[in-house]
VOROFI-918415 format. One line per 3 residues: number of its first residue (from 1); their letters; for each residue y, x, z of N, C-alpha, C, O, CB. Coordinates in nm, 2 decimals. Atoms other than C-alpha are relative to their C-alpha. Glycine has a CB too. Layout:
BEGIN
NUM) A) Y X Z Y X Z Y X Z Y X Z Y X Z | ...
end
This chain:
BEGIN
1) MRH) -0.08 -0.14 0.06 0.79 -2.35 -1.45 0.12 -0.08 0.07 0.16 -0.04 0.18 0.02 0.06 -0.19 | -0.13 0.04 -0.02 1.10 -2.59 -1.41 0.05 -0.03 0.15 0.17 -0.03 0.19 0.02 -0.11 -0.09 | 0.01 0.07 -0.16 1.04 -2.72 -1.03 0.02 0.18 0.02 0.14 0.22 0.00 -0.19 -0.12 0.08
4) LKQ) 0.01 -0.14 -0.07 0.98 -2.34 -0.91 0.15 0.04 0.00 0.21 0.07 0.10 -0.12 0.11 -0.09 | -0.08 -0.07 0.04 1.29 -2.22 -1.10 0.14 -0.09 0.01 0.25 -0.05 0.00 -0.04 0.05 -0.14 | -0.09 0.10 0.01 1.47 -2.53 -1.06 0.11 0.03 -0.13 0.22 0.08 -0.14 0.08 -0.02 0.16
7) LPN) -0.11 -0.01 0.17 1.61 -2.54 -1.45 -0.02 -0.15 0.01 -0.11 -0.22 0.06 -0.09 0.11 -0.21 | 0.01 0.12 0.03 1.72 -2.85 -1.53 -0.08 -0.02 -0.16 -0.14 0.07 -0.22 0.15 -0.05 0.02 | 0.12 0.07 0.11 1.53 -3.04 -1.84 0.05 0.09 -0.12 -0.02 0.16 -0.20 0.02 -0.20 -0.05
10) ESD) -0.10 -0.05 0.12 1.83 -2.90 -2.07 0.01 0.12 0.00 0.09 0.17 -0.08 0.13 -0.03 0.01 | -0.03 -0.15 0.01 1.79 -2.54 -2.01 -0.09 0.04 -0.14 -0.19 0.00 -0.20 -0.06 0.10 0.17 | 0.02 -0.06 0.15 1.77 -2.33 -2.32 -0.14 0.04 -0.01 -0.22 0.00 0.07 0.09 0.13 -0.03
13) QAS) 0.11 -0.11 0.01 1.48 -2.10 -2.44 -0.02 0.13 0.08 -0.12 0.18 0.12 0.00 0.05 -0.11 | 0.00 -0.14 -0.06 1.63 -1.79 -2.30 0.01 -0.01 0.12 0.00 0.10 0.17 0.09 0.08 -0.05 | 0.00 0.01 -0.14 1.67 -1.93 -1.94 -0.20 -0.05 0.07 -0.26 -0.03 0.17 0.13 -0.15 0.02
16) IDE) 0.18 0.05 -0.03 1.27 -2.08 -1.96 -0.10 0.12 -0.04 -0.21 0.12 0.00 -0.06 -0.14 -0.11 | 0.08 -0.17 0.05 1.14 -1.71 -2.11 0.02 0.10 0.14 -0.07 0.17 0.18 0.11 0.09 -0.16 | -0.05 -0.10 -0.06 1.36 -1.54 -1.85 -0.09 -0.05 0.15 -0.12 0.03 0.24 0.18 0.01 -0.01
19) AKE) 0.07 0.02 -0.16 1.17 -1.76 -1.54 -0.15 0.01 -0.03 -0.24 0.02 0.05 0.04 -0.18 0.10 | 0.16 -0.05 -0.01 0.85 -1.71 -1.69 -0.04 0.11 -0.02 -0.16 0.11 -0.01 -0.07 -0.04 -0.07 | 0.05 -0.12 -0.05 0.85 -1.32 -1.71 0.06 0.03 0.10 0.08 0.14 0.08 0.00 0.09 -0.07
22) EFY) 0.02 0.00 -0.12 0.94 -1.33 -1.36 -0.10 -0.08 0.04 -0.19 -0.04 0.11 0.09 -0.02 0.05 | 0.20 0.06 -0.06 0.66 -1.57 -1.29 -0.08 0.18 -0.03 -0.13 0.25 0.06 -0.12 -0.19 -0.18 | 0.12 -0.02 0.08 0.46 -1.34 -1.51 0.00 0.20 0.15 -0.09 0.27 0.19 0.04 0.01 -0.25
25) CRC) -0.01 -0.15 -0.04 0.63 -0.99 -1.30 -0.06 -0.05 0.18 -0.11 0.03 0.26 0.21 0.07 -0.02 | 0.02 0.04 -0.17 0.57 -1.19 -0.94 -0.11 -0.07 0.04 -0.12 -0.11 0.16 0.12 -0.08 0.06 | 0.08 0.09 -0.01 0.29 -1.38 -0.97 -0.11 0.07 0.09 -0.20 -0.01 0.12 -0.03 -0.04 -0.14
28) DDK) 0.08 -0.07 -0.07 0.09 -1.11 -0.75 0.03 -0.01 0.12 -0.06 -0.01 0.21 0.00 0.12 -0.02 | -0.08 -0.01 -0.15 0.35 -1.11 -0.46 -0.04 -0.03 0.14 -0.17 -0.05 0.13 0.11 -0.09 0.00 | 0.07 0.07 -0.15 0.25 -1.22 -0.14 0.11 -0.07 0.01 0.22 -0.02 0.00 -0.03 0.09 0.16
31) GFI) -0.06 0.09 -0.03 0.39 -1.54 -0.09 0.09 -0.07 -0.12 0.16 -0.17 -0.11 0.06 0.04 0.09 | -0.10 0.05 0.10 0.54 -1.57 -0.42 0.00 -0.14 -0.01 0.10 -0.20 0.01 -0.02 0.06 -0.13 | 0.02 0.11 -0.01 0.38 -1.90 -0.47 -0.09 -0.08 0.13 -0.20 -0.03 0.18 -0.04 -0.02 -0.13
34) TNE) 0.12 -0.02 -0.14 0.23 -2.07 -0.16 -0.09 -0.15 -0.05 -0.07 -0.22 -0.15 0.09 -0.02 0.22 | 0.04 0.12 0.05 -0.01 -2.36 -0.14 0.11 -0.12 0.04 0.07 -0.22 0.00 -0.15 -0.03 0.06 | -0.09 0.09 -0.05 0.26 -2.57 -0.01 0.07 -0.03 -0.11 0.09 -0.15 -0.15 0.09 0.04 0.10
37) DLR) -0.11 0.00 0.14 0.47 -2.49 -0.32 -0.12 -0.11 -0.11 -0.10 -0.21 -0.17 0.03 0.22 -0.08 | 0.12 0.08 0.08 0.15 -2.62 -0.49 0.00 -0.15 0.01 0.03 -0.22 -0.09 -0.14 0.04 0.05 | 0.05 0.15 -0.05 0.07 -2.96 -0.34 0.18 -0.02 0.02 0.18 -0.14 -0.01 -0.14 -0.01 0.19
40) TYG) -0.14 0.07 0.07 0.52 -3.03 -0.36 0.01 -0.06 -0.13 0.08 -0.16 -0.16 0.11 0.08 0.00 | 0.02 0.10 0.13 0.42 -3.07 -0.72 -0.11 0.01 -0.09 -0.13 0.06 -0.20 0.12 0.01 -0.09 | 0.12 0.10 0.03 0.13 -3.24 -0.73 -0.12 0.08 -0.01 -0.22 0.01 -0.06 0.03 -0.08 -0.13
43) WTL) 0.09 -0.08 0.02 -0.11 -2.96 -0.73 -0.12 -0.01 0.11 -0.07 0.01 0.22 0.06 0.12 -0.01 | 0.06 0.06 -0.10 -0.41 -3.04 -0.52 -0.09 0.08 0.03 -0.17 0.11 -0.05 -0.04 -0.10 -0.02 | 0.18 -0.08 -0.04 -0.69 -2.83 -0.31 -0.07 0.02 -0.12 -0.07 0.11 -0.20 -0.13 -0.12 0.10
46) AAT) 0.11 0.01 0.10 -0.93 -2.95 -0.53 0.02 0.06 -0.14 -0.06 0.11 -0.22 -0.03 -0.13 -0.01 | -0.01 -0.08 0.13 -0.78 -2.85 -0.82 0.02 0.12 -0.05 0.01 0.17 -0.16 0.07 -0.02 -0.04 | -0.07 -0.12 -0.01 -0.67 -2.56 -0.71 -0.18 0.13 0.02 -0.20 0.24 -0.03 0.14 -0.03 0.17
49) KKR) 0.10 -0.05 0.01 -1.04 -2.46 -0.61 -0.09 -0.03 -0.08 -0.20 0.01 -0.05 -0.04 0.00 0.08 | 0.08 0.02 0.11 -1.20 -2.57 -0.92 0.06 0.10 -0.13 0.00 0.10 -0.23 0.00 -0.17 -0.02 | -0.02 -0.13 0.09 -1.03 -2.29 -1.11 0.02 0.07 0.08 0.12 0.14 0.07 0.10 0.01 -0.11
52) GGI) -0.01 -0.18 -0.03 -1.11 -2.03 -0.87 0.04 0.06 0.07 0.02 0.18 0.10 0.05 0.06 -0.05 | -0.08 -0.06 -0.12 -0.88 -2.07 -0.63 0.14 0.05 -0.06 0.14 0.09 -0.17 -0.09 0.14 0.05 | -0.10 -0.02 0.02 -0.51 -2.01 -0.63 0.02 0.14 -0.06 0.03 0.12 -0.19 0.06 -0.02 0.09
55) SQW) 0.03 -0.10 0.08 -0.51 -1.65 -0.74 -0.02 0.01 -0.12 0.06 0.05 -0.20 -0.06 0.04 0.02 | 0.11 -0.01 0.13 -0.73 -1.67 -1.01 0.12 -0.12 -0.11 0.16 -0.11 -0.23 -0.22 -0.08 0.05 | -0.11 0.17 0.09 -0.49 -2.02 -1.16 0.11 0.06 -0.02 0.16 0.05 -0.13 0.06 -0.16 0.11
58) LQA) -0.11 -0.06 0.02 -0.18 -1.81 -1.07 -0.01 0.10 -0.11 0.10 0.13 -0.17 0.04 0.05 0.12 | -0.01 -0.12 0.09 -0.30 -1.52 -1.31 -0.03 -0.08 -0.14 0.01 -0.03 -0.24 -0.11 0.13 0.03 | 0.03 0.05 0.12 -0.43 -1.76 -1.56 0.13 -0.05 -0.08 0.17 -0.05 -0.20 -0.09 -0.11 0.02
61) LAD) -0.17 0.05 0.07 -0.07 -1.91 -1.58 0.08 0.15 -0.03 0.16 0.15 -0.12 0.12 -0.12 0.15 | -0.07 -0.08 0.02 0.07 -1.57 -1.56 -0.06 0.08 -0.17 0.02 0.14 -0.25 0.00 0.07 0.13 | 0.02 -0.04 0.11 -0.15 -1.47 -1.87 0.07 -0.07 -0.11 0.13 -0.01 -0.20 -0.13 -0.01 -0.01
64) KFA) -0.05 0.10 0.14 -0.05 -1.79 -2.08 0.14 0.05 -0.02 0.18 0.06 -0.13 0.01 -0.18 0.03 | -0.17 -0.03 -0.01 0.34 -1.67 -1.96 0.00 0.07 -0.15 0.04 0.04 -0.26 0.07 0.13 0.16 | 0.02 -0.13 0.06 0.25 -1.36 -2.10 -0.01 0.04 -0.16 0.02 0.15 -0.22 -0.10 0.04 0.06
67) VDI) 0.02 0.00 0.16 0.15 -1.48 -2.46 0.15 -0.06 -0.05 0.21 -0.01 -0.14 -0.15 -0.10 -0.04 | -0.09 0.05 0.02 0.43 -1.70 -2.48 0.13 0.01 0.01 0.21 -0.07 -0.03 -0.02 -0.06 0.04 | -0.12 -0.06 0.04 0.71 -1.45 -2.43 -0.02 0.11 -0.07 0.08 0.18 -0.08 0.07 0.03 0.10
70) GLN) 0.02 -0.11 0.10 0.54 -1.19 -2.66 -0.03 0.12 0.05 0.01 0.22 -0.02 0.10 0.03 -0.08 | 0.04 -0.12 -0.07 0.40 -0.94 -2.40 -0.12 0.05 -0.08 -0.20 -0.05 -0.11 -0.03 -0.03 0.17 | 0.17 -0.04 0.07 0.08 -0.75 -2.58 -0.03 0.03 0.19 0.04 0.04 0.28 -0.02 0.20 -0.17
73) SDD) 0.08 0.00 -0.05 -0.16 -0.72 -2.35 0.01 0.14 0.10 -0.01 0.13 0.22 -0.08 -0.02 -0.08 | 0.01 -0.11 -0.05 -0.13 -0.30 -2.30 0.16 -0.01 0.05 0.18 0.04 0.17 -0.06 0.13 -0.09 | -0.13 -0.03 -0.09 0.28 -0.33 -2.21 0.02 -0.09 0.14 0.09 -0.09 0.24 0.15 -0.04 -0.10
76) AQE) -0.05 0.10 -0.09 0.20 -0.64 -2.01 -0.07 0.09 0.20 -0.02 0.09 0.31 -0.11 -0.21 -0.07 | 0.05 -0.05 -0.11 -0.07 -0.45 -1.76 0.06 0.09 0.02 0.05 0.11 0.14 -0.10 0.03 -0.01 | -0.08 -0.13 -0.07 0.15 -0.15 -1.72 0.13 -0.06 0.07 0.16 0.02 0.17 0.06 0.12 -0.13
79) NRW) -0.06 0.03 -0.07 0.42 -0.35 -1.58 0.02 -0.12 0.10 0.13 -0.18 0.13 0.06 0.04 -0.05 | 0.04 0.07 -0.09 0.23 -0.56 -1.35 0.00 0.08 0.14 -0.05 0.19 0.15 -0.13 -0.04 -0.03 | -0.02 -0.03 -0.15 0.30 -0.49 -0.98 -0.14 0.04 0.06 -0.20 -0.06 0.09 0.06 -0.13 0.08
82) NTW) 0.13 -0.01 -0.10 -0.01 -0.36 -0.80 -0.01 0.13 0.10 -0.03 0.25 0.08 -0.13 0.01 -0.09 | -0.02 -0.12 -0.13 0.04 -0.23 -0.42 -0.12 0.09 -0.04 -0.09 0.21 -0.07 -0.02 -0.08 0.19 | 0.10 -0.13 -0.05 -0.31 -0.04 -0.42 0.05 0.13 -0.10 0.07 0.25 -0.07 -0.20 -0.05 -0.03
85) RYR) -0.02 -0.11 0.10 -0.22 0.14 -0.73 0.16 0.11 0.06 0.17 0.23 0.07 0.01 -0.09 -0.18 | -0.10 -0.08 -0.08 0.12 0.25 -0.57 -0.05 0.05 0.11 0.03 0.13 0.14 0.11 -0.07 0.05 | 0.02 -0.03 -0.19 -0.03 0.34 -0.21 -0.07 0.13 -0.06 -0.06 0.24 -0.01 -0.12 -0.12 0.15
88) QEN) 0.10 -0.13 0.05 -0.27 0.57 -0.44 0.09 0.10 -0.05 0.06 0.22 -0.04 -0.12 -0.03 -0.11 | -0.09 -0.13 0.10 0.01 0.77 -0.66 0.13 0.04 0.13 0.22 0.11 0.11 0.11 -0.07 -0.20 | -0.09 -0.08 -0.09 0.21 0.82 -0.31 -0.09 -0.02 0.11 -0.06 -0.10 0.20 0.16 -0.06 0.02
91) PGR) 0.06 -0.03 -0.11 -0.03 0.88 -0.08 0.09 0.05 0.14 0.05 0.02 0.25 -0.09 0.09 -0.05 | -0.09 -0.06 -0.12 0.27 1.08 0.15 0.05 -0.08 0.05 0.07 -0.06 0.17 0.10 0.07 -0.02 | -0.08 0.05 -0.07 0.43 0.79 0.20 0.00 -0.13 0.11 -0.05 -0.24 0.08 0.08 -0.02 -0.08
94) ELT) -0.01 0.13 -0.12 0.48 0.56 0.52 0.03 -0.12 -0.02 0.13 -0.17 0.00 0.09 0.01 0.10 | -0.04 0.15 0.01 0.41 0.22 0.40 -0.05 -0.08 0.12 -0.02 -0.20 0.11 -0.06 -0.06 -0.12 | 0.03 0.09 -0.12 0.27 0.08 0.74 0.12 -0.09 0.07 0.11 -0.21 0.09 -0.06 0.09 0.11
97) RCF) -0.10 0.02 -0.07 0.60 0.05 0.91 0.13 -0.01 -0.07 0.18 0.06 -0.17 0.01 0.09 0.10 | -0.12 -0.01 0.10 0.90 -0.08 0.83 0.10 0.13 0.03 0.09 0.19 0.14 0.09 -0.13 0.02 | -0.03 -0.05 -0.03 1.14 0.12 0.74 0.15 0.05 0.10 0.18 0.15 0.16 -0.03 0.01 -0.08
100) LTN) -0.11 0.10 -0.04 1.45 -0.05 0.88 -0.03 0.02 0.19 0.04 0.07 0.28 -0.03 -0.18 -0.08 | 0.05 0.09 -0.18 1.27 -0.18 1.24 -0.13 0.12 0.07 -0.16 0.16 0.18 -0.12 -0.24 -0.05 | 0.16 -0.07 -0.10 0.92 0.04 1.28 -0.06 -0.08 0.04 -0.14 -0.06 0.13 0.01 0.08 0.13
103) SIP) 0.07 0.13 -0.08 0.81 -0.30 1.31 -0.15 0.01 -0.12 -0.15 0.05 -0.24 0.12 -0.18 0.00 | 0.11 0.05 0.09 0.46 -0.40 1.16 -0.02 -0.19 0.01 0.02 -0.26 0.10 -0.15 0.09 0.07 | 0.04 -0.05 0.16 0.33 -0.59 0.91 0.10 0.06 -0.05 0.21 0.06 0.00 -0.05 -0.10 -0.09
106) TDL) -0.10 0.02 0.10 0.51 -0.51 0.63 -0.04 0.01 -0.12 -0.14 0.07 -0.16 0.10 0.07 0.01 | -0.06 0.01 0.16 0.63 -0.59 0.28 0.04 0.11 -0.09 0.14 0.17 -0.05 0.11 -0.07 -0.02 | -0.07 -0.09 0.08 0.67 -0.36 -0.01 0.09 -0.06 -0.12 0.05 -0.14 -0.22 -0.11 0.10 -0.06
109) HHL) -0.09 0.05 0.08 0.99 -0.42 -0.17 0.06 0.10 -0.09 0.09 0.21 -0.05 0.08 -0.06 0.08 | -0.05 -0.09 0.11 1.13 -0.29 -0.49 0.21 -0.03 0.02 0.29 -0.12 0.02 -0.09 -0.08 -0.19 | -0.17 0.01 0.00 1.52 -0.16 -0.45 0.02 -0.06 -0.08 0.07 -0.17 -0.06 0.09 0.11 -0.01
112) LPR) -0.10 0.07 0.12 1.59 -0.23 -0.82 -0.13 -0.07 -0.03 -0.24 -0.03 -0.04 0.09 0.10 -0.14 | 0.07 0.11 0.07 1.49 -0.56 -0.91 -0.14 0.05 -0.13 -0.08 0.11 -0.22 0.13 -0.09 -0.08 | 0.07 0.00 0.09 1.15 -0.52 -1.14 0.04 -0.05 -0.17 0.06 0.00 -0.28 -0.08 -0.07 0.06
115) KDY) -0.05 0.07 0.19 1.23 -0.76 -1.44 0.14 0.08 -0.08 0.17 0.09 -0.20 0.07 -0.20 0.03 | -0.12 -0.05 0.08 1.56 -0.58 -1.46 -0.03 0.15 -0.02 0.04 0.20 -0.10 0.16 -0.02 0.07 | 0.09 -0.12 0.03 1.36 -0.23 -1.45 -0.13 0.02 -0.01 -0.18 0.10 0.07 0.03 0.08 0.08
118) PEL) 0.16 -0.01 0.02 1.01 -0.25 -1.55 -0.06 0.13 0.02 -0.15 0.16 0.09 -0.05 -0.04 -0.14 | 0.02 -0.14 0.00 1.03 0.12 -1.61 -0.03 0.07 0.14 -0.10 0.17 0.16 0.11 0.06 -0.06 | -0.01 -0.14 -0.09 1.08 0.26 -1.28 -0.05 -0.12 0.15 0.00 -0.13 0.26 0.20 0.11 0.01
121) TYH) 0.07 0.06 -0.11 0.85 -0.02 -1.09 -0.12 0.08 0.08 -0.18 0.03 0.18 -0.06 -0.11 -0.05 | 0.11 -0.08 -0.07 0.59 0.27 -0.99 0.10 0.09 0.09 0.07 0.13 0.20 -0.12 0.10 -0.13 | -0.08 -0.14 -0.05 0.90 0.53 -0.91 -0.01 0.04 0.16 0.01 -0.06 0.23 0.17 -0.01 -0.04
124) PEN) 0.03 0.04 -0.11 0.84 0.64 -0.57 0.09 -0.01 0.09 0.06 -0.01 0.21 -0.07 0.06 0.04 | -0.10 0.01 -0.12 1.17 0.60 -0.41 0.07 -0.14 -0.06 0.18 -0.17 -0.02 0.13 0.16 0.01 | -0.05 0.11 0.01 1.23 0.26 -0.58 -0.07 -0.14 0.09 -0.03 -0.25 0.08 -0.01 -0.01 -0.14
127) VVA) 0.06 0.06 -0.06 1.00 0.11 -0.35 -0.04 0.00 0.17 -0.13 0.07 0.20 -0.06 0.02 -0.07 | 0.01 -0.02 -0.14 1.00 0.08 0.04 -0.08 -0.09 0.08 -0.12 -0.19 0.01 0.13 0.01 0.05 | 0.03 0.08 -0.07 0.85 -0.09 0.35 0.06 -0.05 0.10 0.10 0.02 0.19 -0.07 0.03 0.03
130) ISP) -0.09 0.08 -0.08 1.02 -0.36 0.52 -0.05 -0.15 0.05 -0.09 -0.23 -0.04 0.12 0.00 -0.08 | 0.04 0.10 -0.05 0.94 -0.64 0.72 -0.01 -0.14 -0.06 0.08 -0.17 -0.14 0.06 0.00 0.09 | -0.01 0.09 0.11 0.85 -0.96 0.56 0.09 -0.14 0.01 0.09 -0.23 -0.07 -0.15 -0.03 -0.02
133) AIH) -0.12 0.08 -0.06 1.14 -1.16 0.77 0.11 0.08 -0.13 0.18 0.01 -0.21 0.04 0.05 0.21 | -0.14 -0.03 0.10 1.40 -0.90 0.54 -0.07 0.01 -0.11 0.01 0.04 -0.20 0.12 0.14 0.02 | 0.00 -0.01 0.17 1.21 -0.89 0.22 -0.01 -0.18 -0.02 0.01 -0.22 -0.14 -0.17 0.11 -0.09
136) AFI) -0.02 0.09 0.08 1.20 -1.27 0.21 0.16 -0.07 0.01 0.19 -0.16 -0.07 -0.10 -0.09 0.04 | -0.16 -0.04 -0.01 1.62 -1.24 0.32 0.01 0.02 -0.13 0.05 -0.06 -0.21 0.06 0.13 0.10 | -0.02 -0.08 0.14 1.62 -1.04 0.02 -0.02 -0.08 -0.13 0.06 -0.12 -0.20 -0.10 0.13 0.00
139) TRR) 0.02 0.09 0.09 1.43 -1.22 -0.21 0.02 -0.14 -0.04 -0.02 -0.20 -0.14 -0.07 0.01 0.01 | -0.02 0.16 0.06 1.57 -1.57 -0.19 0.14 0.04 0.01 0.22 -0.05 -0.02 -0.04 -0.16 0.11 | -0.16 -0.05 0.05 1.92 -1.36 -0.21 0.07 -0.08 0.11 0.18 -0.12 0.09 0.05 -0.06 -0.18
142) SWY) -0.12 0.10 -0.11 2.04 -1.57 0.17 0.10 0.06 0.02 0.17 0.01 0.12 -0.04 -0.03 0.16 | -0.17 -0.09 -0.08 2.35 -1.34 0.23 0.12 -0.05 -0.08 0.14 -0.12 -0.18 0.02 0.21 -0.01 | -0.21 0.02 0.05 2.72 -1.36 0.15 0.01 0.05 -0.09 -0.09 0.09 -0.15 0.14 0.07 0.07
145) KET) -0.01 -0.09 0.13 2.87 -1.21 -0.13 0.02 0.16 0.02 -0.02 0.25 -0.05 0.12 -0.04 -0.08 | 0.01 -0.15 -0.07 2.97 -0.90 0.08 -0.15 0.11 -0.05 -0.16 0.22 -0.09 -0.01 -0.04 0.19 | 0.11 -0.08 -0.03 2.62 -0.80 0.08 -0.07 0.00 -0.10 -0.18 0.05 -0.10 -0.06 -0.03 0.10
148) EDL) 0.05 0.01 0.15 2.56 -0.89 -0.28 0.05 0.10 -0.03 -0.03 0.17 -0.09 0.03 -0.12 -0.08 | -0.09 -0.08 0.07 2.82 -0.67 -0.38 0.00 0.14 0.05 0.06 0.23 0.00 0.14 -0.07 0.00 | 0.06 -0.12 -0.02 2.67 -0.39 -0.19 -0.10 0.03 0.00 -0.13 0.14 0.02 0.02 0.05 0.07
151) YIK) 0.15 -0.04 0.04 2.33 -0.43 -0.27 0.02 0.02 -0.15 -0.05 0.11 -0.18 -0.13 -0.11 0.03 | -0.05 -0.03 0.14 2.46 -0.42 -0.65 0.06 0.13 -0.02 0.03 0.19 -0.12 0.10 -0.10 -0.04 | -0.03 -0.10 -0.03 2.65 -0.12 -0.55 -0.09 0.08 -0.01 -0.09 0.17 -0.09 0.05 -0.01 0.09
154) AIN) 0.10 -0.13 -0.02 2.34 0.07 -0.43 -0.12 0.01 -0.12 -0.20 0.10 -0.13 -0.08 -0.02 0.15 | 0.09 -0.01 0.10 2.15 -0.03 -0.73 0.08 0.12 -0.07 0.04 0.23 -0.05 -0.03 -0.14 -0.10 | -0.12 -0.07 0.08 2.44 0.14 -0.94 0.00 0.18 0.07 -0.02 0.27 -0.01 0.18 -0.10 0.04
157) DWI) 0.04 -0.12 -0.03 2.42 0.47 -0.71 -0.11 0.02 0.02 -0.11 0.11 0.10 0.05 0.05 0.08 | 0.13 -0.03 -0.03 2.04 0.47 -0.71 -0.03 0.05 -0.12 -0.09 0.15 -0.14 -0.08 -0.11 0.04 | 0.04 -0.08 0.15 2.03 0.53 -1.07 0.07 0.10 -0.04 0.04 0.17 -0.13 0.01 -0.09 -0.12
160) KAK) -0.08 -0.14 0.03 2.30 0.80 -1.06 -0.05 0.11 0.08 -0.05 0.23 0.05 0.17 -0.01 0.02 | 0.06 -0.15 -0.12 2.15 1.00 -0.72 -0.09 0.05 -0.05 -0.17 0.00 -0.14 -0.06 -0.03 0.17 | 0.10 -0.10 0.02 1.94 1.27 -0.73 -0.16 -0.03 0.05 -0.19 -0.13 0.12 0.04 0.13 0.08
163) EGE) 0.18 0.04 -0.05 1.55 1.27 -0.66 0.06 0.05 0.12 0.14 0.14 0.12 -0.18 0.08 -0.07 | 0.05 -0.05 -0.12 1.49 1.28 -0.28 0.13 -0.07 0.05 0.14 -0.06 0.17 -0.04 0.18 0.03 | -0.11 0.09 -0.07 1.83 1.05 -0.23 0.01 -0.09 -0.03 0.11 -0.14 0.00 0.12 0.03 0.00
166) KIE) -0.05 0.12 0.04 1.79 0.73 -0.39 -0.02 -0.09 0.13 0.06 -0.18 0.13 -0.06 -0.06 -0.12 | 0.02 0.12 -0.06 1.66 0.53 -0.10 0.14 0.01 0.07 0.21 -0.09 0.06 -0.15 -0.01 0.08 | -0.09 -0.04 -0.08 1.93 0.67 0.12 0.16 -0.11 -0.08 0.25 -0.16 -0.01 0.00 0.18 -0.01
169) CFS) -0.15 0.12 0.08 2.22 0.45 -0.16 -0.03 -0.13 0.08 0.05 -0.23 0.09 -0.01 -0.04 -0.24 | 0.02 0.19 -0.04 2.07 0.13 0.01 0.03 0.01 0.12 0.00 -0.10 0.16 -0.17 -0.10 -0.01 | -0.02 -0.01 -0.08 2.18 0.23 0.36 0.12 -0.09 0.05 0.10 -0.15 0.16 -0.01 0.12 0.00
172) SAF) -0.08 0.11 -0.03 2.48 0.02 0.39 -0.05 -0.12 -0.03 -0.06 -0.21 0.04 0.10 0.01 -0.05 | 0.08 0.17 0.00 2.33 -0.27 0.23 -0.09 -0.05 0.12 -0.09 -0.16 0.18 -0.11 -0.01 -0.14 | 0.10 0.03 -0.10 2.06 -0.26 0.46 0.05 -0.06 0.14 0.01 -0.16 0.20 -0.09 0.12 0.02
175) SSI) -0.04 0.04 -0.14 2.26 -0.25 0.76 0.09 -0.14 -0.01 0.08 -0.22 0.08 0.09 0.13 0.07 | -0.03 0.15 0.01 2.45 -0.57 0.62 -0.08 -0.11 0.01 -0.05 -0.22 0.04 0.05 -0.02 -0.11 | 0.11 0.14 0.03 2.15 -0.76 0.57 -0.09 -0.05 0.12 -0.18 -0.14 0.14 -0.12 0.04 -0.12
178) QKE) 0.14 0.07 -0.10 1.99 -0.72 0.91 0.16 -0.01 0.07 0.12 -0.07 0.17 -0.18 0.12 0.10 | -0.10 0.09 -0.07 2.36 -0.82 1.06 0.01 -0.12 -0.01 0.05 -0.21 0.07 0.11 0.02 -0.03 | -0.04 0.18 0.06 2.37 -1.13 0.85 -0.16 -0.03 0.09 -0.18 -0.08 0.21 -0.01 -0.04 -0.26
181) MML) 0.10 0.06 -0.13 2.04 -1.19 0.99 0.02 -0.03 0.13 -0.03 -0.14 0.16 -0.09 0.07 0.02 | -0.03 0.01 -0.18 2.13 -1.19 1.37 0.09 -0.08 -0.01 0.09 -0.15 0.09 0.05 0.13 0.10 | -0.10 0.14 -0.01 2.39 -1.43 1.30 -0.05 -0.12 0.02 0.02 -0.22 0.03 0.09 -0.03 -0.11
end
C-alpha cells in the first residue's frame, strides 16, 4: 500500500487508513492495479495464480482493509462500485459511447469522487461514460491548476444544481481537460 500510494515510511495512521479506504473503494476499477504494478513491487504471476488470479487477490486485500478501517460488511457492500448494478438501475442512460467524443470503448467515471461522496455512488447524474484516455487523465490528476480549480468548482455546482442539470456543471472542466490533453 505504501508503494502504490507513495506514502513515506513515517506516514501517520490517518494517511494509511485513507489509502486503504481508497483501495477498498477502487479495487474493482478497471486498470486501478495492473499486473505491471504488481510486478514492480515483487508480486509474481505464479503468486497471483496461486491465489486465484489478480481480481480475487485484490478482493481479499480489499476485504482485509475493510476490517482494518472498521467498515462492517453491510456498509462496505453498499459503498462498493458495481458497474453492472449501475447499468441495471439506469437502463435509459447511453453508456456505450463517450459523452464528450462519441467514441468507444468507454469507462464509467464518477464526477464526484466516491471516497468523498460514497452516498452518491449510484446517483444517475454522478456517472458518465468517457473514453479510457480521458478517464486516465482525470484519475491521475494530470492537469494544470486552472483545470483542477474548474473541476472543484464543478463539483460544488453539481451539489447545488437541480436534478437533470447536474452533468452540465462539468462542461467547462471537461472542455479544459480536452484542451490540455491535446497539448
